[in-house]
C-alpha positions as CSV (number, residue, x, y, z in Angstrom):
1,M,94.3,220.0,128.6
2,A,91.4,222.5,129.2
3,T,88.5,222.6,126.7
4,N,87.6,225.6,125.0
5,I,84.2,226.9,125.8
6,L,83.6,228.9,123.1
7,S,84.5,225.6,120.4
8,K,80.8,224.5,121.6
9,S,78.0,225.2,119.7
10,R,74.8,226.2,121.8
11,A,72.0,224.9,121.0
12,K,69.1,226.9,119.5
13,Y,65.6,225.9,121.1
14,I,62.0,226.7,120.0
15,T,58.6,226.8,121.4
16,P,55.8,224.7,119.3
17,K,54.1,227.6,118.4
18,E,57.5,229.0,116.4
19,L,57.8,225.3,114.8
20,A,53.8,225.3,113.5
21,E,54.8,228.9,111.8
22,Q,58.0,227.4,110.5
23,Y,56.5,224.2,108.9
24,S,52.9,225.7,108.2
25,L,51.2,223.3,110.7
26,S,48.6,223.9,113.1
27,K,50.4,223.7,117.2
28,A,47.8,220.6,117.6
29,Q,49.7,219.1,114.9
30,V,52.8,220.1,116.2
31,Y,51.8,218.2,119.7
32,K,50.7,215.1,117.8
33,L,54.2,215.0,116.5
34,L,56.2,215.7,119.5
35,A,53.8,212.9,121.4
36,N,55.8,210.5,118.4
37,P,58.8,208.5,120.5
38,I,60.6,209.2,117.5
39,F,60.7,213.1,118.7
40,K,61.5,212.3,121.9
41,E,65.0,213.3,122.1
42,A,64.5,216.6,120.7
43,V,61.9,218.1,123.4
44,H,63.5,220.0,126.2
45,R,60.8,220.2,129.5
46,P,62.9,222.8,131.6
47,S,59.4,222.9,133.6
48,E,56.0,220.6,133.7
49,K,54.0,222.7,131.5
50,L,57.2,224.5,129.4
51,I,58.2,222.6,126.5
52,R,61.2,223.5,124.0
53,I,62.4,221.8,120.9
54,N,66.0,222.0,119.4
55,Q,65.8,223.3,116.2
56,D,68.5,221.9,114.5
57,L,67.5,217.9,116.0
58,I,64.0,218.4,115.2
59,Y,65.1,219.3,111.5
60,D,66.9,216.0,110.8
61,L,64.5,213.8,112.5
62,M,61.8,215.2,110.4
63,N,63.8,215.1,107.2
64,K,64.4,211.1,108.5
65,Y,60.9,210.6,109.2
66,F,59.2,212.1,106.6
67,N,61.4,211.3,103.7
68,S,62.1,207.6,104.7
């Protein structure tokens, strides 16, 4: 049986700058957060310099990290 391609949701990736604007943080604070091993699974690095963050996953991880 074939898998319905349309049933899978595509992850939305944002830049560290967009994450900083969403949560009212500085870019330096965002990069310090992303260096934490807890957040490694939300970070996607398509190239050596480029960083993209899975928006849904980082939201869940930040809730767990700051509310525990």
